[in-house]
VOLUM-809919 format. One record per atom (N, C-alpha, C, O, CB): residue in one letter; x, y, z. Coordinates in steps of 0.02 Angstrom, whole numbers, padded with zeros to 5 digits, always signed. Each point is the difference from the previous one (the first is absolute). Glycine has a CB too. Layout:
<rs>
aXYZ;...
</rs>
This chain:
<rs>
m+00948-00923+00955;m+00043-00038+00044;m+00062-00023-00038;m-00002-00009-00061;m-00097-00029+00129;t+00154+00027-00032;t+00060-00027-00031;t-00013-00071-00022;t-00026-00039+00040;t+00099+00114+00030;p-00056-00094-00131;p-00012-00067-00024;p+00031-00052+00045;p+00054+00011+00029;p-00059+00033-00144;v-00028-00103+00122;v+00025-00053+00042;v+00068-00022-00025;v+00010-00012-00059;v-00127-00026+00084;g+00164+00033+00022;g+00067-00021-00018;g+00046+00056-00022;g+00060-00011-00009;g-00109-00095-00022;a+00022+00166+00022;a+00041+00056-00021;a+00033+00032+00060;a-00027-00003+00056;a-00047+00022-00156;a+00131+00013+00089;a+00032+00037+00054;a-00042+00059+00019;a-00039+00025-00041;a+00152-00062+00001;p-00108+00060+00103;p-00041+00057+00021;p+00016+00063-00039;p+00055+00009-00026;p-00063-00060+00139;h-00042+00094-00115;h+00008+00065-00032;h+00058+00037+00033;h+00006-00002+00061;h-00129+00007-00090;p+00167+00028-00009;p+00059+00032+00029;p-00017+00054+00050;p+00038+00009+00048;p+00021-00033-00152;a-00115+00059+00095;a-00019+00051+00048;a-00018-00030+00067;a+00012+00029+00053;a-00052+00043-00146;a+00009-00132+00091;a-00018-00033+00062;a+00063-00021+00038;a+00002+00004+00061;a-00109-00045-00113;a+00158+00018+00015;a+00061-00020+00033;a+00036+00059+00031;a+00031-00005+00053;a-00021-00090-00133;a-00015+00153+00045;a+00035+00059+00025;a-00035+00033+00058;a+00033+00030+00042;a+00011-00014-00156;a-00110-00022+00116;a-00039+00035+00052;a-00059-00043+00020;a-00055+00011-00026;a+00091+00102-00020;p-00027-00161+00092;p-00053-00047+00017;p-00063+00033+00026;p-00054-00029-00006;p+00142-00052+00031;g-00082+00140+00003;g-00060+00032+00028;g-00037+00043-00050;g-00051+00030+00017;g+00106-00031+00092;l-00031+00005-00170;l-00031+00043-00050;l-00063-00032-00028;l+00002-00057-00024;l+00111+00103-00005;h-00169-00010+00032;h-00063-00028-00022;h-00013+00014-00074;h-00033-00040-00033;h-00011+00055+00148;q+00070+00039-00140;q-00012+00017-00070;q+00065-00003-00038;q+00043+00044+00007;q-00140+00029+00025;r+00105-00123-00073;r+00061-00010-00037;r+00002+00047-00061;r-00051+00028-00018;r+00055-00149+00056;p+00055+00129-00067;p+00003+00042-00061;p-00047-00026-00054;p-00017-00059-00002;p+00136+00087+00029;a-00140+00017-00070;a-00044-00020-00055;a+00036-00044-00050;a-00028-00048-00025;a-00037+00154+00040;v+00128-00090-00029;v+00040-00036-00049;v+00070-00009+00027;v+00030+00047+00027;v-00100-00002-00123;v+00097-00105+00087;v+00070-00013+00019;v+00033-00041-00055;v-00029-00048-00025;v-00001+00051+00149;a+00089+00018-00144;a+00042-00038-00047;a+00067-00013+00034;a+00028+00045+00031;a-00086+00006-00133;r+00083-00112+00095;r+00064-00017+00031;r+00045-00036-00050;r-00016-00053-00025;r-00041+00044+00137;g+00114+00040-00125;g+00052-00032-00040;g-00021-00019-00071;g+00018-00053-00024;g+00027+00012+00129;l-00083+00086-00138;l-00025-00018-00067;l+00054+00001-00053;l+00036+00050-00008;l-00146-00005+00042;v+00115-00100-00069;v+00042-00005-00059;v-00044-00023-00057;v-00039-00047+00007;v+00143+00020+00061;r-00098+00060-00126;r-00036-00022-00059;r+00050-00006-00057;r+00028+00050-00023;r-00137+00005+00061;r+00119-00117-00059;r+00050-00014-00051;r-00035-00025-00063;r-00043-00044+00002;r+00129+00018+00086;y-00066+00054-00144;y-00026-00022-00065;y+00057-00033-00038;y+00056+00026-00003;y-00143+00066+00001;g+00074-00150-00027;g+00051-00036-00038;g+00045-00040+00046;g-00013-00004+00061;g+00010+00093-00148;a+00055-00118+00059;a+00045-00043+00039;a+00070+00005-00028;a+00011+00022-00056;a-00105-00100+00082;g+00142+00058+00015;g+00069+00000-00021;g+00026+00070-00015;g-00016+00048+00034;g-00002-00162-00080;d+00058+00118-00007;d+00030+00065-00018;d-00052+00050-00024;d+00012+00060+00000;d+00093-00120-00030;a-00163+00035+00010;a-00053+00045-00025;a-00047+00023+00055;a-00047+00038-00014;a+00054-00097-00095;a+00004+00039+00171;a-00045+00017+00055;a+00003+00075+00014;a+00053+00031-00001;a-00038-00146+00050;v-00073+00143-00035;v-00006+00071+00018;v-00041+00004+00064;v-00055-00028+00004;v+00062+00066-00126;d+00019-00004+00173;d-00035+00009+00063;d-00037+00067-00001;d+00032+00053+00002;d+00054-00124+00059;a-00153+00069-00063;a-00039+00061+00003;a-00005+00027+00071;a-00004+00060+00010;a-00062-00099-00109;l+00067-00007+00148;l+00003+00019+00071;l+00057-00039+00032;l+00013-00058-00016;l-00138+00082+00020;r+00160+00010+00042;r+00060-00029+00030;r-00003+00006+00076;r+00038+00037+00031;r+00029-00009-00134;g-00113-00066+00134;g-00004-00001+00073;g-00036+00059+00030;g+00024+00030+00048;g+00081-00092-00050;v-00164+00080-00025;v-00038+00057+00024;v-00044-00019+00059;v-00036-00050-00002;v+00036+00098-00114;s+00003-00008+00169;s-00043-00007+00058;s-00035+00066+00014;s+00031+00053-00003;s+00043-00143+00052;l-00140+00086-00036;l-00039+00061+00008;l-00062-00016+00041;l-00032-00052-00010;l+00074+00097-00099;s-00060+00000+00156;s-00063-00005+00037;s-00040+00063-00011;s+00027+00055-00001;s+00027-00130+00089;v-00119+00067-00096;v-00045+00057-00008;v-00052-00003+00056;v-00037-00049+00005;v+00055+00051-00132;e-00020+00050+00168;e-00047+00001+00056;e-00071+00013-00024;e-00011+00027-00054;e+00104+00013+00129;r-00141-00060-00034;r-00070+00011-00017;r-00014+00075-00001;r+00019+00037+00046;r-00051-00147+00006;g-00003+00132-00103;g-00016+00070-00008;g+00055+00041-00031;g-00009+00061-00010;g-00063-00073+00106;e+00129-00018-00112;e+00056+00036-00030;e-00007+00002-00076;e-00023-00048-00031;e+00097+00013+00127;l-00054+00091-00124;l+00004+00007-00073;l+00073+00007-00018;l+00033+00048+00020;l-00147+00007-00028;i+00141-00105-00029;i+00070+00004-00020;i+00004+00005-00075;i-00042-00026-00037;i+00077-00039+00139;a+00019+00098-00125;a+00015+00003-00071;a+00064-00039-00013;a+00047+00005+00038;a-00105+00108-00049;v+00058-00150-00043;v+00060-00038-00022;v+00024+00031-00065;v-00037+00003-00049;v-00003-00110+00106;m+00102+00129-00057;m+00028+00035-00058;m+00066-00032-00020;m+00030-00038+00038;m-00086+00145-00002;g+00078-00091-00096;g+00064-00024-00025;g+00001+00004-00075;g-00052+00006-00032;g+00064-00082+00130;p+00048+00073-00128;p+00005+00003-00072;p-00031-00062-00032;p-00015-00049+00034;p+00119+00117-00024;s-00114-00065-00075;s-00026-00057-00037;s+00047-00060+00011;s+00061+00006-00006;s-00115+00070-00081;g+00024-00134+00102;g+00039-00059+00012;g+00025-00007+00071;g+00039-00046+00015;g-00007+00052-00131;s-00053+00038+00161;s+00025-00003+00069;s-00032-00055+00041;s+00026-00020+00052;s-00005+00142-00059;g-00080-00147-00016;g-00034-00053+00036;g-00063+00021+00035;g-00030-00040+00036;g+00139-00012-00023;k-00130+00115-00021;k-00057+00025+00038;k-00065-00035-00019;k-00039-00017+00045;k+00097+00126-00036;s-00071-00120-00073;s-00061-00036-00019;s+00003-00073+00020;s-00051-00029+00019;s+00037+00108-00115;t+00073-00109+00091;t+00008-00070+00021;t-00015-00006+00074;t-00034-00048+00021;t+00120+00028-00110;l-00062+00067+00129;l-00013-00001+00072;l-00075+00004+00013;l-00026-00039+00041;l+00137+00092-00019;m-00145-00007-00055;m-00072+00006+00010;m-00037-00064-00019;m-00044-00022+00036;m+00054+00145-00056;h+00008-00152-00037;h-00034-00060-00023;h+00009-00058+00048;h-00047-00038+00011;h+00063+00077-00128;i+00043-00045+00146;i+00011-00054+00048;i-00037+00013+00065;i-00031-00046+00028;i+00143+00024-00079;m-00111+00084+00075;m-00035+00015+00062;m-00075-00010-00008;m-00035-00017+00048;m+00125+00100-00019;a-00116-00072-00090;a-00072-00007-00013;a-00019-00071-00020;a-00059-00013-00013;a+00057+00132-00021;g+00050-00165+00032;g-00016-00068-00018;g-00012-00011-00074;g-00029-00051-00019;g-00019+00040+00131;l+00070+00057-00154;l-00006-00008-00072;l+00060-00035-00030;l-00003-00023-00058;l-00066+00126+00055;d+00122-00109+00041;d+00060-00035-00021;d+00030-00032+00062;d-00017+00019+00056;d+00039+00062-00153;r+00021-00130+00087;r+00031-00035+00056;r+00075+00014+00001;r+00032+00003-00053;r-00120-00093+00048;p+00117+00098+00064;p+00072+00012+00004;p+00040-00063-00011;p-00024-00056+00012;p+00002+00150+00066;t+00082-00086-00101;t+00046-00056-00004;t+00022-00021+00071;t+00007-00059+00015;t+00033+00098-00129;e-00030+00011+00157;e+00014-00010+00070;e-00037+00052+00041;e-00018+00053-00026;e+00132-00102+00000;g-00126+00034+00090;g-00032+00048+00044;g-00073-00014+00012;g-00028-00046-00029;g+00109+00129-00011;r-00111-00044+00084;r-00069-00011+00022;r-00037+00067+00005;r+00031+00051+00013;r+00004-00156+00049;t-00100+00103-00071;t-00042+00060+00007;t-00063-00017+00039;t-00025-00056-00002;t+00070+00103-00105;w-00070+00004+00143;w-00063-00006+00037;w-00046+00059-00016;w+00024+00055-00011;w+00035-00118+00103;i-00124+00049-00095;i-00051+00052+00002;i-00037-00011+00066;i-00036-00049+00008;i+00024+00056-00138;g+00020+00039+00176;g-00029-00010+00067;g+00028-00065+00030;g+00060-00009+00005;g-00164+00071-00039;d+00059-00106+00054;d+00019-00064+00030;d+00015-00054-00052;d+00020-00055+00018;d-00088+00085+00080;h+00057-00016-00161;h+00001-00052-00051;h+00067-00001-00037;h+00022+00050-00028;h-00146-00038+00015;e+00157-00070+00013;e+00063-00006-00037;e-00016-00014-00073;e-00022-00054-00019;e+00082+00011+00122;v-00049+00093-00144;v-00017-00003-00071;v+00042-00054-00035;v-00026-00037-00042;v-00006+00159+00043;t+00095-00126+00016;t+00045-00046-00035;t-00012-00073+00018;t+00031-00044-00029;t+00053+00136+00027;a-00128-00105+00050;a-00016-00069+00018;a-00065-00024-00033;a-00021-00057+00011;a+00080+00074+00097;m-00090+00026-00147;m-00067-00014-00026;m+00002-00030-00070;m+00043+00016-00041;m-00087+00077+00111;g-00005-00137-00083;g-00012-00023-00068;g-00042+00049-00038;g-00021+00052+00027;g+00030-00169+00012;d-00023+00103-00102;d-00035+00047-00043;d-00071+00016+00024;d-00020+00058-00001;d+00087-00102-00093;a-00103-00007+00118;a-00069+00012+00022;a-00001+00045+00062;a-00040+00046+00005;a+00005-00158-00052;a+00080+00098+00094;a+00004+00042+00060;a+00021+00071-00016;a-00024+00047+00030;a+00051-00149+00037;l+00019+00109-00115;l+00021+00067-00021;l-00058+00039-00030;l-00007+00060+00012;l+00122-00104-00033;t-00156+00011-00019;t-00058+00034-00029;t-00046+00025+00054;t-00025+00056-00004;t+00033-00128-00097;r-00021+00031+00152;r-00042+00021+00056;r+00031+00057+00038;r-00035+00047+00020;r-00010-00163-00011;l+00110+00113+00001;l+00035+00053+00036;l-00006+00066-00037;l-00015+00052+00030;l+00094-00135+00017;r-00068+00082-00113;r-00004+00062-00038;r-00070+00029+00001;r-00008+00061+00003;r+00100-00103-00077;r-00143+00000+00072;r-00068+00025+00001;r-00017+00035+00065;r-00037+00049+00001;r+00005-00141-00078;r+00059+00066+00132;r-00020+00027+00066;r+00048+00052+00027;r-00021+00047+00034;r-00033-00156-00011;h+00118+00101-00036;h+00050+00040+00035;h+00039+00049-00043;h+00037+00042+00027;h-00028-00136+00050;i-00016+00091-00143;i+00042+00041-00044;i-00044+00039-00049;i-00045-00028-00031;i+00140-00054+00042;g-00081+00146-00018;g-00031+00041-00051;g+00053+00023-00049;g+00058+00012+00019;g-00147+00026+00061;f+00070-00031-00144;f+00048+00019-00052;f-00024+00063-00035;f-00059+00007-00017;f+00093-00127+00002;v+00012+00166+00003;v-00012+00059-00042;v+00058+00004-00049;v+00058+00006+00021;v-00123+00056+00072;f+00049-00064-00158;f+00052-00001-00050;f-00001+00065-00041;f-00048+00039+00003;f+00041-00165-00008;q+00060+00136-00034;q+00005+00059-00043;q-00058+00002-00050;q-00028+00053-00013;q+00153-00054+00026;f-00142-00057-00040;f-00057-00005-00046;f-00058-00029+00040;f+00008-00049+00036;f+00066+00033-00139;f-00132+00046+00098;f-00051-00005+00051;f-00034-00068+00003;f-00028-00019+00052;f+00011+00139-00067;n+00019-00158-00040;n-00028-00068-00001;n-00074-00002+00021;n-00021-00042+00040;n+00135-00001-00014;l-00153+00089-00054;l-00072+00000+00012;l-00036-00034-00058;l+00023+00002-00057;l-00013+00105+00123;l-00065-00139-00050;l-00041-00031-00053;l-00044+00053-00032;l-00039+00032+00035;l+00041-00143+00025;p+00003+00120-00126;p-00035+00057-00032;p-00076-00006+00001;p-00034+00051-00006;p+00132-00039-00066;t-00125-00072+00079;t-00073-00008-00002;t-00032+00009+00068;t-00062+00000+00005;t+00077-00077-00099;l+00026+00086+00147;l-00027+00008+00067;l+00003+00072+00022;l+00043+00038-00022;l-00009-00155+00050;s-00079+00136+00016;s+00002+00068+00028;s+00057+00005+00050;s+00032-00050+00017;s-00157+00062-00032;a+00139+00050+00037;a+00053+00009+00050;a-00014-00041+00062;a+00044-00034+00026;a-00024+00149-00069;e-00082-00113+00068;e-00017-00038+00060;e+00007-00075-00012;e+00024-00036+00043;e-00102+00127-00008;e+00057-00115-00093;e+00005-00071-00015;e+00073-00022-00005;e+00017-00055+00021;e-00126+00061-00081;n+00152+00037+00034;n+00071-00015-00002;n+00029-00003+00071;n+00042-00042+00015;n-00033+00096-00128;v-00032-00010+00157;v+00024+00000+00069;v-00019-00064+00036;v+00040-00028+00037;v-00049+00153-00036;t-00052-00148-00012;t-00025-00058+00038;t+00016-00067-00033;t-00012-00053+00030;t-00078+00126+00012;l+00116-00072-00104;l+00010-00062-00037;l+00043-00052+00037;l-00022-00057+00005;l+00012+00124-00108;p+00069-00049+00131;p+00039-00051+00035;p-00037-00032+00059;p+00006-00060+00012;p+00095+00122-00045;s-00140-00022+00069;s-00038-00028+00056;s-00053-00048-00024;s-00011-00053+00030;s+00031+00157+00035;r-00052-00087-00121;r-00052-00044-00026;r+00030-00064-00028;r-00029-00054+00008;r-00042+00153-00034;i+00129-00094-00006;i+00034-00060-00025;i+00019-00046+00058;i-00005-00061-00005;i+00049+00125-00093;a-00023-00034+00153;a+00020-00039+00059;a-00060-00026+00040;a+00009-00038+00048;a+00095+00106-00043;g-00164-00048-00024;g-00060-00023+00035;g-00011+00035+00067;g-00035-00027+00043;g+00051-00081-00099;r+00012+00168+00065;r-00008+00037+00062;r-00057+00050-00006;r-00009+00032-00052;r+00131-00046+00078;r-00160+00020+00027;r-00053+00050+00002;r+00032+00069+00003;r+00046+00012+00039;r-00126-00092+00018;v+00055+00126-00097;v+00027+00068-00001;v-00032+00040+00056;v-00061+00005+00005;v+00080-00010-00129;d+00022+00034+00166;d-00023+00044+00054;d-00019+00067-00032;d+00044+00039-00018;d+00031-00096+00106;r-00139+00069-00094;r-00023+00059-00037;r+00021+00066+00033;r+00017+00048-00034;r-00113-00116-00006;a+00096+00069+00106;a+00020+00061+00035;a+00074+00015-00014;a+00018+00058-00011;a-00105-00079+00101;w+00129-00030-00088;w+00071+00009-00014;w+00011+00017-00073;w+00043+00042-00016;w-00014-00122+00108;l-00067+00049-00137;l+00005+00016-00071;l-00015+00074-00011;l+00037+00034-00035;l-00070-00151+00005;d-00021+00141+00060;d-00018+00071-00007;d+00056+00045+00027;d+00016+00052-00030;d-00138-00082+00039;e+00151+00010+00047;e+00053+00041+00030;e+00062+00001-00044;e+00031+00053-00009;e-00074-00081+00123;v+00061-00030-00142;v+00059-00004-00043;v-00010+00041-00063;v+00044+00039-00020;v-00018-00152+00065;i-00084+00106-00077;i-00014+00037-00061;i+00000+00075+00013;i+00025+00039-00040;i-00092-00135-00004;a+00038+00116+00101;a+00001+00071+00018;a+00071+00024+00014;a+00018+00056-00020;a-00133-00067+00068;s+00155-00030-00015;s+00068+00020+00018;s+00045+00011-00061;s+00047+00039+00003;s-00061-00101+00104;v-00001+00027-00162;v+00040+00009-00060;v-00031+00051-00048;v+00024+00010-00055;v+00016-00128+00066;g-00094+00149+00011;g-00030+00054-00038;g-00040-00021-00061;g-00003+00037-00049;g+00095+00030+00088;l-00123-00126-00035;l-00038-00025-00058;l-00075-00007+00014;l-00035-00038-00034;l+00138-00022-00001;g-00126+00095+00086;g-00071-00006+00018;g-00048+00013-00057;g-00053-00031-00005;g+00086+00064+00119;e-00014+00013-00158;e-00043+00018-00056;e+00019-00037-00064;e-00029+00012-00053;e+00012+00099+00104;r+00065-00156-00047;r+00024-00035-00060;r-00008-00076+00007;r+00025-00037-00042;r+00055+00130+00022;r-00113-00116+00072;r-00001-00072+00013;r-00037-00040-00053;r+00012-00060-00008;r-00007+00087+00129;r-00050+00005-00158;r-00037-00036-00053;r+00033+00008-00069;r-00023-00030-00049;r-00082+00048+00114;h+00159+00020-00069;h+00033+00012-00064;h+00046-00059-00017;h+00030-00031+00044;h-00036+00155-00025;r+00011-00138-00083;r+00047-00051-00024;r+00069+00032-00010;r+00005+00061-00005;r-00099-00126-00050;p+00147+00024+00052;p+00068+00028-00006;p+00009+00049-00058;p+00035+00050+00008;p+00005-00154+00041;a-00072+00092-00106;a+00008+00045-00057;a-00028+00069+00014;a+00016+00049-00034;a-00021-00147-00041;q-00038+00104+00126;q-00030+00064+00018;q+00039+00035+00056;q-00022+00052+00024;q-00089-00098-00058;l+00168+00017+00053;l+00040+00027+00055;l+00068+00022-00026;l+00026-00028-00048;l-00086-00046+00129;s+00088+00124-00048;s+00068+00021-00016;s+00049-00052+00026;s-00018-00045+00038;s-00015+00167-00034;g+00097-00115-00024;g+00051-00046+00024;g+00006+00002+00076;g+00005-00052+00032;g+00056+00066-00138;g-00062+00046+00135;g+00003+00006+00073;g-00059-00033+00034;g+00008-00031+00053;g+00056+00137-00067;q-00123-00098-00015;q-00059-00032+00029;q+00003-00076-00005;q-00021-00035+00046;q-00046+00137-00075;q+00093-00127-00027;q+00007-00072-00007;q+00049-00027+00052;q-00011-00054+00028;q-00014+00063-00150;q+00079+00027+00136;q+00047-00023+00051;q-00032+00003+00069;q+00016-00041+00043;q+00080+00081-00113;r-00141+00007+00082;r-00037+00003+00063;r-00045-00062+00008;r-00007-00026+00055;r+00010+00152-00059;v-00032-00148-00051;v-00039-00062+00002;v+00044-00058+00020;v-00019-00041+00041;v-00059+00085-00130;a+00138-00047+00059;a+00047-00054+00015;a+00020+00001+00074;a+00006-00053+00031;a+00036+00056-00150;i-00031+00056+00147;i+00018+00005+00070;i-00058-00021+00045;i+00009-00035+00049;i+00072+00127-00076;a-00142-00070+00010;a-00059-00021+00038;a-00008-00075-00003;a-00018-00031+00051;a-00036+00141-00075;r+00065-00140-00033;r-00004-00073-00007;r+00050-00035+00046;r-00017-00050+00032;r-00021+00064-00152;a+00098+00013+00123;a+00051-00030+00044;a-00017+00009+00073;a+00014-00044+00041;a+00071+00066-00129;m-00116+00034+00106;m-00015+00014+00070;m-00060-00037+00027;m-00006-00011+00060;m+00056+00121-00077;l-00096-00129-00027;l-00065-00025+00022;l+00005-00060+00046;l-00039-00007+00047;l-00009+00050-00152;a+00095-00087+00091;a+00007-00061+00040;a+00037+00012+00066;a+00014-00047+00037;a-00016-00019-00142;r+00019+00130+00118;r+00041+00016+00059;r+00062-00044+00003;r+00011-00035+00049;r-00115+00071+00013;p+00145-00034-00114;p+00057-00046-00003;p+00052+00016+00053;p+00006+00057+00022;p-00026-00070-00144;t+00058-00038+00142;t+00055+00011+00045;t+00051+00048-00030;t+00028+00042+00035;t-00045-00156+00013;v+00028+00108-00114;v+00047+00044-00034;v-00025+00014-00070;v-00028-00044-00033;v+00124+00000+00102;m-00084+00105-00092;m-00015+00018-00069;m+00067+00013-00036;m+00042+00038+00024;m-00155+00013+00009;f+00122-00084-00090;f+00060+00010-00041;f-00018+00045-00059;f-00047-00015-00037;f+00094-00098+00072;a-00010+00167-00043;a-00013+00048-00053;a+00062+00003-00045;a+00054+00022+00023;a-00134+00045+00050;d+00074-00087-00135;d+00056-00002-00047;d-00005+00059-00048;d-00041-00001-00046;d+00048-00125+00055;e+00034+00177+00001;e+00000+00061-00041;e-00072+00027-00008;e-00023+00007-00056;e+00125-00048-00006;p-00137+00055+00117;p-00071+00017-00004;p-00014+00066-00036;p-00057+00012-00021;p+00042-00074+00124;t+00065+00105-00110;t-00011+00064-00035;t+00036+00001-00068;t+00001+00052-00033;t-00012+00005+00143;g+00040-00113-00130;g+00041-00001-00061;g-00037+00012-00064;g+00030+00018-00050;g+00041-00095+00109;n-00137+00068-00059;n-00040+00008-00060;n-00046+00061+00004;n-00049+00006-00037;n+00053-00129+00020;l+00013+00170+00063;l-00043+00057+00012;l+00037+00066-00010;l+00061+00003+00006;l-00127-00072+00076;d+00028+00122-00097;d+00030+00066-00002;d+00016+00022+00071;d-00023-00031+00048;d-00039+00060-00155;s+00099+00025+00114;s+00024+00021+00066;s-00057+00017+00048;s+00004-00016+00059;s+00099+00059-00115;r-00155-00011+00031;r-00055+00019+00044;r-00037-00062+00024;r-00015-00006+00060;r+00003+00116-00120;s-00004-00156+00015;s-00034-00061+00020;s+00044-00042+00047;s-00024-00029+00048;s-00040+00029-00157;g+00129-00002+00093;g+00047-00037+00041;g+00002+00027+00071;g+00003-00038+00048;g+00063+00013-00149;a-00066+00091+00108;a+00001+00030+00067;a-00062-00019+00039;a+00004-00012+00061;a+00063+00108-00105;g-00124-00101+00011;g-00061-00021+00034;g+00004-00071+00024;g-00025-00017+00054;g-00039+00097-00124;i+00094-00124+00030;i+00008-00070+00019;i+00047-00006+00059;i-00012-00039+00046;i-00009+00003-00164;l+00075+00074+00118;l+00047-00002+00056;l-00033+00024+00065;l+00011-00029+00053;l+00084+00047-00133;d-00135+00034+00075;d-00036+00024+00059;d-00048-00054+00025;d-00008-00009+00060;d+00016+00127-00102;l-00039-00154-00004;l-00046-00053+00019;l+00036-00057+00036;l-00025-00026+00050;l-00048+00056-00148;l+00132-00050+00072;l+00038-00053+00033;l+00023+00022+00069;l-00001-00040+00047;l+00039-00001-00159;r-00018+00103+00119;r+00021+00025+00065;r-00059+00000+00050;r+00008-00020+00057;r+00079+00091-00114;r-00145-00050+00033;r-00059+00001+00044;r-00023-00071+00018;r-00025-00011+00055;r-00009+00120-00106;a+00043-00156+00005;a-00018-00070+00016;a+00041-00026+00058;a-00025-00037+00042;a-00006+00018-00162;a+00095+00039+00122;a+00042-00020+00057;a-00019+00038+00064;a-00006-00030+00053;a+00099+00004-00133;d-00103+00091+00074;d-00013+00041+00059;d-00070-00011+00029;d-00008-00003+00061;d+00086+00087-00107;e-00128-00091+00003;e-00069-00003+00023;e-00026-00070+00009;e-00044-00012+00041;e+00026+00119-00096;h+00045-00155+00017;h-00025-00069+00003;h+00053-00049+00023;h-00013-00060+00004;h-00066+00089-00095;g+00140-00005+00105;g+00053-00044+00022;g+00021-00050-00052;g+00022-00055+00016;g-00064+00068+00097;q+00036+00005-00177;q+00015-00047-00054;q+00075-00005-00012;q+00032+00049-00021;q-00143-00022-00031;t+00139-00085+00065;t+00070-00013-00015;t+00009-00002-00076;t-00038-00032-00035;t+00053-00033+00143;t+00036+00101-00132;t+00011+00003-00072;t+00074-00004-00017;t+00041+00034+00031;t-00145+00034-00043;v+00120-00109-00037;v+00067-00004-00028;v-00005+00024-00072;v-00033-00030-00041;v+00068-00068+00116;m-00001+00154-00089;m-00005+00032-00066;m+00068-00002-00035;m+00050+00024+00027;m-00142+00050+00015;v+00094-00103-00101;v+00059+00002-00042;v-00008+00060-00046;v-00051+00008-00034;v+00068-00135+00039;t+00034+00170-00007;t-00005+00061-00041;t+00069+00023-00021;t+00050-00014+00033;t-00156+00046+00027;h+00108+00005-00115;h+00061+00034-00021;h-00006+00075+00011;h+00047+00037-00015;h-00026-00127-00070;d-00079+00112+00110;d-00017+00071+00005;d+00016+00027+00070;d-00030-00022+00048;d-00060+00006-00135;p+00138+00063+00093;p+00016+00028+00066;p-00060+00032+00035;p-00005-00002+00061;p+00120+00020-00103;a-00160+00013+00003;a-00059+00031+00030;a-00045-00053+00031;a-00031+00011+00053;a+00037+00083-00136;a-00011-00152+00052;a-00039-00055+00028;a+00033-00026+00063;a-00034-00012+00051;a-00008-00018-00165;a+00108+00020+00112;a+00035-00026+00058;a-00004+00047+00059;a+00004-00021+00058;a+00073-00040-00134;a-00085+00126+00063;a-00001+00050+00053;a-00061-00005+00045;a+00000+00029+00054;a+00064+00045-00129;i-00116-00111+00054;i-00058-00008+00044;i+00009-00058+00048;i-00040-00009+00046;i-00032+00056-00136;a+00125-00087+00081;a+00009-00061+00039;a+00028+00014+00069;a+00034+00050+00011;a-00016-00112-00117;d-00033+00016+00152;d+00030+00004+00067;d+00074-00020-00003;d+00040+00021+00041;d-00152-00047+00010;r+00128-00016-00100;r+00069-00026-00006;r+00013-00014-00074;r-00044-00025-00035;r+00041-00025+00152;i+00063+00064-00139;i+00020-00014-00069;i+00059-00048+00002;i+00051+00013+00032;i-00092+00101-00073;v+00034-00169+00006;v+00051-00052-00003;v+00030+00001-00071;v-00036-00004-00049;v-00023-00068+00138;f+00125+00078-00093;f+00034+00003-00065;f+00036-00066-00013;f+00037-00025+00042;f-00022+00150-00030;l-00026-00152-00072;l+00034-00061-00021;l+00049+00017-00056;l-00012+00045-00041;l-00087-00115+00074;a+00154+00033-00034;a+00047+00003-00056;a+00033-00068-00006;a+00024-00027+00050;a-00003+00152-00034;d-00018-00151-00075;d+00030-00066-00012;d-00026-00054+00046;d+00037-00043+00024;d+00064+00102-00062;g-00167-00056+00051;g-00032-00053+00039;g+00009+00004+00075;g-00016-00048+00035;g+00032-00021-00133;r+00009+00125+00123;r+00010+00008+00072;r-00031+00065+00024;r-00003+00049-00038;r+00109-00117+00032;i-00127+00070+00069;i-00020+00063+00030;i+00063+00038+00018;i+00041-00024+00039;i-00150-00025+00006;v+00117+00109-00073;v+00061+00037+00009;v-00010+00064+00041;v+00049+00030+00024;v-00009-00076-00132;r-00103+00066+00117;r-00012+00060+00040;r-00074+00002+00020;r-00043-00025-00036;r+00137+00087-00022;t-00108-00031+00116;t-00068+00010+00022;t-00007+00071+00027;t+00044+00024+00036;t-00057-00147-00008;l-00041+00157-00047;l-00016+00066+00025;l-00067+00000+00037;l-00044-00040-00016;l+00110+00092-00078;g-00073-00008+00143;g-00065+00013+00029;g-00038+00050-00043;g+00016+00009-00059;g+00029-00032+00174;r-00096+00056-00087;r-00038+00049-00038;r+00048+00052-00029;r+00041+00028+00036;r-00142-00045+00037;s+00095+00030-00138;s+00048+00043-00035;s-00036+00041-00052;s-00055-00017-00021;s+00147-00066+00041;t-00061+00137-00040;t-00026+00039-00056;t+00019-00033-00066;t+00043-00043-00002;t-00035+00149+00071;a-00042-00085-00122;a+00015-00027-00066;a+00073+00015-00019;a+00033-00042-00032;a-00154+00056-00001;t+00146+00044+00052;t+00070+00018-00015;t+00048-00047+00036;t+00049-00022-00029;t-00083+00141+00012;e+00020-00133+00081;e+00043-00046+00038;e-00002-00070-00030;e+00051-00035-00003;e-00072+00103+00107;v-00038-00089-00125;v-00006-00066-00032;v+00040-00002-00064;v+00035-00049-00013;v-00149+00034+00063;l+00110+00068-00090;l+00036+00002-00064;l+00075-00002+00012;l+00036-00033-00037;l-00131+00099-00014;d+00119-00030+00102;d+00071+00000+00015;d+00023-00070+00022;d+00053-00023-00021;d-00060+00144+00055;a-00033-00154+00007;a+00018-00068+00023;a+00000-00048-00058;a+00044-00043-00005;a-00093+00067+00118;l+00000-00018-00158;l-00003-00044-00058;l+00060+00010-00045;l+00026-00049-00028;l-00150+00052+00034;a+00146+00059-00014;a+00059+00014-00040;a+00062-00033+00030;a+00043-00026-00036;a-00093+00134-00001;e+00054-00108+00103;e+00058-00030+00034;e+00002-00076-00010;e+00053-00029-00012;e-00056+00122+00097;v-00055-00126-00080;v+00000-00073-00004;v+00007-00025-00072;v+00015-00059-00012;v-00086+00055+00114;t+00061+00048-00151;t+00007-00021-00070;t+00069+00016-00029;t+00012-00013-00059;t-00134+00031+00047;r+00166+00011+00052;r+00067+00016-00025;r+00041-00064-00010;r+00057+00003-00021;r-00061+00109+00080;
</rs>
């Protein structure tokens, strides 16, 4: 629900009859570091909506603000100005305790480095966030998620017994298990060889198509962006271009244009 005293969700204002609001909304985000003459704006008034079940890629040169945007949308950082929502929940109106609860229930994370605990099995790593949050694990859904990421025969293996691609599959299964409103993937193939990376991209695409998993992926890789429903390009803290489904070559050409 929208927090008491907060302004209504922007999607509700735009379409009062809409029952299913966007998974993620950002409005007028500014992120400023420092003050006075030394101030640097990492984001300069960014607005973005991500529909439920949509997979978007965020691209841009180093320093363009793409990671800052993801961190603010995921509640890992706060904007200097602007507001964000995850579903019905205004992230920018929340205190630390409420943000922790929101992340546990509504947000999944997949990072370039897999962040698995080496002493736990693949299955134990997948279920760890749910157990920390005190939630009962739905065994049927757990089995489905593990099967969908191709780890049915590796669920008892520890990370050291898994390849890099398999470890990233564990991380994706961990993010999916809670059925999050949105999954944020930060360079999910950046630490993998091309073959393993292609498998991870196929998995993210299938998560959207088969499970309706909303995903926001930050990437520098045109092949990764090519699986997205939409590609958003940032430069100097602003959205400067948006593409629909595109080939890797088209993405590379667009990226070259925005970095000139």
